[in-house]
C-alpha positions as CSV (number, residue, x, y, z in Angstrom):
1,M,29.2,111.4,-100.4
2,S,28.7,107.7,-99.6
3,E,29.6,106.1,-96.4
4,T,32.1,103.1,-96.5
5,K,30.8,100.0,-95.0
6,P,33.3,99.2,-91.9
7,A,35.4,96.2,-92.5
8,G,34.8,93.1,-90.3
9,T,32.9,90.0,-89.5
10,E,29.0,90.1,-89.6
11,V,26.9,88.5,-86.6
12,T,23.2,88.7,-85.9
13,D,22.3,89.6,-82.2
14,A,18.9,87.9,-80.8
15,K,17.2,91.4,-81.6
16,G,18.0,90.7,-85.4
17,R,20.3,93.6,-85.5
18,L,23.3,92.9,-88.0
19,L,26.6,93.7,-86.1
20,V,30.0,94.3,-87.9
21,I,32.7,93.1,-85.3
22,R,36.3,94.8,-85.8
23,E,39.3,93.8,-84.1
24,P,40.6,96.6,-81.8
25,D,44.4,97.3,-82.3
26,F,47.0,97.2,-79.4
27,L,46.8,100.9,-78.8
28,Q,43.1,100.9,-78.8
29,E,43.1,98.3,-76.0
30,A,45.7,100.4,-74.2
31,R,43.2,103.5,-74.6
32,I,40.2,101.7,-73.4
33,N,42.3,100.4,-70.0
34,R,43.5,103.7,-69.3
35,L,40.0,105.2,-69.9
36,V,38.5,103.1,-67.2
37,G,41.3,103.5,-64.6
38,E,41.0,101.1,-61.8
39,S,38.2,99.7,-63.3
40,S,40.5,97.7,-65.8
41,T,41.3,95.5,-63.3
42,N,37.4,94.5,-62.9
43,V,37.6,91.3,-65.2
44,G,33.8,91.2,-64.9
45,F,33.5,94.7,-66.2
46,M,36.1,94.6,-68.8
47,C,35.2,91.2,-70.4
48,G,31.5,91.3,-69.8
49,Y,30.9,95.1,-71.1
50,C,33.9,97.4,-72.4
51,L,35.6,94.8,-74.5
52,P,32.5,93.3,-76.1
53,A,31.3,96.8,-77.0
54,I,34.7,97.9,-78.4
55,H,34.4,95.2,-80.9
56,V,31.3,96.5,-82.6
57,A,32.0,98.9,-85.8
58,A,28.8,98.8,-87.0
59,I,24.9,98.0,-85.9
60,D,22.4,97.8,-88.9
61,G,24.8,99.8,-91.1
62,E,25.1,102.4,-88.8
63,S,29.0,103.2,-87.6
64,V,29.8,102.9,-84.0
65,P,33.1,104.9,-83.6
66,F,35.6,104.0,-81.2
67,P,35.0,105.6,-77.5
68,A,37.7,108.4,-76.6
69,T,36.2,109.1,-73.6
70,Y,34.4,107.3,-70.7
71,L,30.8,108.7,-71.4
72,Q,31.3,107.6,-75.0
73,L,32.2,104.4,-73.8
74,E,29.0,104.1,-71.7
75,G,27.0,105.3,-74.8
76,V,28.5,102.3,-76.9
77,I,27.6,99.8,-74.0
78,A,24.3,101.1,-74.0
79,R,23.9,100.7,-77.7
80,V,25.4,97.4,-78.1
81,G,23.1,96.1,-75.0
82,R,23.0,92.7,-73.9
83,E,21.9,91.0,-76.8
84,G,24.9,92.5,-78.7
85,R,27.2,91.7,-76.1
86,D,26.3,87.8,-76.2
87,A,26.6,87.6,-80.0
88,V,30.0,89.4,-79.9
89,A,31.0,87.2,-76.8
90,K,29.9,83.9,-78.9
91,Y,32.1,85.3,-81.7
92,L,35.0,85.7,-79.8
93,E,34.5,82.5,-78.0
94,D,34.5,80.5,-81.6
95,K,37.2,82.3,-82.6
96,Q,39.1,81.2,-79.9
97,K,38.3,77.7,-80.2
98,D,39.0,77.8,-83.8
99,A,42.6,79.2,-82.9
100,G,43.2,76.5,-80.5
101,A,42.0,73.6,-82.9
102,H,44.4,75.0,-85.7
103,V,47.1,75.1,-82.7
104,E,46.2,71.3,-82.0
105,S,46.3,70.3,-85.7
106,V,49.5,72.0,-86.2
107,K,51.0,70.1,-83.1
108,N,49.9,66.5,-84.6
């Protein structure tokens, strides 16, 4: 049986790895907040580690399952690493800028 390629946007990190970026749905975001407990109020932890990591669906064609436990979340964070986090953060930042530019163009 062949593995299907995860859907999403592809970005390359500083290590040269191809990352597939997915958009977590609302329930997945809620589950991550519950999973990390009180740490969900730590903006640095959530924005710097958790949220970039859960956006990664695959690394170099190898699927990255959405974490269901804190230990799995740590595993995903470790796999994604700094380089992956930086690539995802840049993608999300660019996406936000594009959305802002679109809103401004609609206003004018």
